[in-house]
C-alpha positions as CSV (number, residue, x, y, z in Angstrom):
1,M,-4.6,1.4,-3.3
2,A,-2.4,0.8,-0.3
3,L,-3.3,0.0,3.3
4,D,-1.5,0.3,6.6
5,V,-3.4,-2.1,8.7
6,G,-3.1,-1.5,12.5
7,K,-5.0,-2.8,15.5
8,A,-7.1,0.4,15.9
9,R,-6.9,2.0,12.5
10,I,-6.3,1.3,8.8
11,G,-4.6,4.0,6.8
12,V,-5.7,4.2,3.1
13,A,-3.7,5.8,0.2
14,L,-4.5,5.9,-3.5
15,T,-2.5,6.5,-6.6
16,D,-3.5,8.8,-9.4
17,P,-5.1,7.0,-12.4
18,L,-1.7,6.9,-14.2
19,G,0.1,5.5,-11.2
20,Y,2.6,8.3,-10.8
21,T,1.8,9.7,-7.3
22,A,0.4,8.5,-4.0
23,Q,-1.9,10.5,-1.9
24,P,-3.4,9.9,1.5
25,L,-7.2,9.2,1.4
26,L,-8.6,8.5,4.8
27,T,-8.3,6.5,8.0
28,V,-10.7,3.7,8.7
29,W,-11.2,3.4,12.5
30,R,-11.5,-0.4,13.1
31,K,-14.9,-1.7,14.3
32,G,-14.6,-5.4,13.5
33,R,-13.3,-7.5,10.6
34,G,-16.6,-7.6,8.8
35,E,-17.3,-3.9,9.0
36,D,-13.7,-3.0,8.2
37,L,-13.8,-5.1,5.0
38,R,-17.2,-3.6,4.0
39,S,-15.7,-0.1,4.4
40,L,-12.7,-1.0,2.3
41,L,-14.8,-2.6,-0.4
42,R,-16.9,0.6,-0.7
43,I,-13.6,2.5,-1.2
44,V,-12.5,0.0,-3.8
45,R,-15.7,0.4,-5.8
46,K,-15.9,4.2,-5.4
47,H,-12.3,4.7,-6.6
48,E,-12.3,1.9,-9.2
49,V,-9.3,0.3,-7.5
50,T,-7.5,-2.4,-9.6
51,H,-4.8,-3.5,-7.2
52,I,-4.4,-3.5,-3.4
53,V,-1.0,-3.3,-1.6
54,I,-1.1,-4.0,2.1
55,G,1.8,-3.3,4.4
56,N,3.4,-6.5,5.8
57,P,4.5,-5.7,9.4
58,L,7.5,-8.0,9.6
59,H,10.0,-7.9,12.5
60,M,13.1,-5.9,11.8
61,S,14.9,-9.3,11.3
62,G,12.5,-10.1,8.5
63,D,10.7,-12.8,10.5
64,V,7.0,-12.9,10.4
65,S,5.5,-11.2,13.5
66,P,2.2,-12.4,15.1
67,W,0.6,-9.2,13.8
68,A,1.9,-10.0,10.3
69,A,0.1,-13.4,10.4
70,K,-3.2,-11.6,11.2
71,V,-2.6,-9.0,8.4
72,E,-2.0,-11.9,6.0
73,E,-5.3,-13.4,6.9
74,F,-7.0,-10.0,6.5
75,A,-5.3,-9.6,3.1
76,Q,-6.5,-13.1,1.9
77,E,-10.1,-12.3,2.9
78,L,-10.0,-8.9,1.2
79,C,-8.6,-10.5,-1.9
80,E,-11.4,-13.0,-2.0
81,R,-14.1,-10.4,-1.4
82,A,-12.7,-7.7,-3.7
83,Q,-11.9,-10.1,-6.5
84,L,-8.7,-8.1,-7.0
85,P,-5.0,-8.8,-6.7
86,V,-3.8,-8.1,-3.2
87,E,-0.1,-8.0,-2.5
88,L,1.7,-7.9,0.9
89,W,4.5,-5.3,0.9
90,D,7.3,-5.0,3.5
91,E,6.4,-2.0,5.6
92,R,9.4,-2.0,7.9
93,L,10.3,1.6,8.8
94,S,7.2,3.0,7.1
95,S,5.9,4.5,10.3
96,R,9.3,6.1,11.0
97,A,9.3,7.5,7.5
98,A,5.7,8.8,8.0
99,N,6.7,10.5,11.2
100,E,9.7,12.1,9.6
101,L,7.5,13.4,6.8
102,L,5.0,14.9,9.3
103,D,7.9,16.4,11.3
104,E,9.2,18.1,8.1
105,A,5.7,19.4,7.4
106,G,5.4,20.9,10.9
107,H,2.5,18.7,11.8
108,D,1.6,18.7,15.5
109,R,2.5,15.4,17.2
110,R,-0.7,15.5,19.3
111,D,-2.9,15.2,16.3
112,R,-0.9,12.6,14.4
113,K,-3.2,9.6,15.2
114,F,-5.7,11.1,12.7
115,V,-3.2,11.0,9.8
116,I,-0.2,8.9,10.6
117,D,-1.7,5.7,9.2
118,Q,-2.6,7.5,5.9
119,V,0.9,8.8,5.6
120,A,2.3,5.3,6.3
121,A,0.0,4.0,3.6
122,V,1.4,6.6,1.2
123,V,5.0,5.5,2.1
124,I,4.0,1.9,1.4
125,L,2.4,2.8,-1.9
126,Q,5.4,4.9,-3.0
127,D,7.8,2.1,-2.2
128,W,5.7,-0.4,-4.1
129,M,5.4,1.9,-7.1
130,A,9.1,2.6,-7.2
131,A,9.9,-1.1,-7.0
132,R,7.4,-1.8,-9.8
133,E,9.1,0.9,-11.9
134,R,12.5,-0.6,-11.3
135,R,11.2,-4.1,-12.3
136,E,9.8,-2.7,-15.5
137,L,13.1,-1.0,-16.4
138,L,15.0,-4.2,-15.8
139,E,12.7,-6.5,-17.8
140,P,14.1,-7.4,-21.2
141,Q,12.6,-5.5,-24.0
142,D,10.2,-7.2,-26.3
143,N,11.7,-7.8,-29.8
144,R,9.0,-5.6,-31.3
145,D,10.5,-2.6,-29.4
146,Q,13.9,-3.1,-31.0
147,G,13.0,-2.0,-34.5
148,P,13.6,-3.8,-37.7
149,V,16.4,-6.3,-38.0
150,E,18.8,-5.8,-40.9
151,E,20.1,-8.9,-42.7
152,S,23.7,-9.0,-43.7
């Protein structure tokens, strides 16, 4: 599951059970930290989430923004309450990418606030999954995968 945590809304995206695709799920309209966390925990249980990725809103320079510090606190609390791994993921330019995707789909700009955070969460999740796949490809193969060794 990926989250795009904003001040007014939290976009939620999920991957399929095999981890190949990311889809938008819903937007949580923020009501307060406690209620927000309870809503997310219900989603975690309902969809049997095993890992949570949260967009980290760094400055373009890579420095930690004031909002990034608050998102990190939110992520830590969610990790403790969900008892799941929670990973912060660089979300720079995810909103721009989400807007471009919605432009390409012909989505009306006036209605974007209802879906933009979900699409940004999809972008975050896709980026995280692609990076995970690259890491797996670069990891050294286990000796068991190399077949029998012939003696000379």
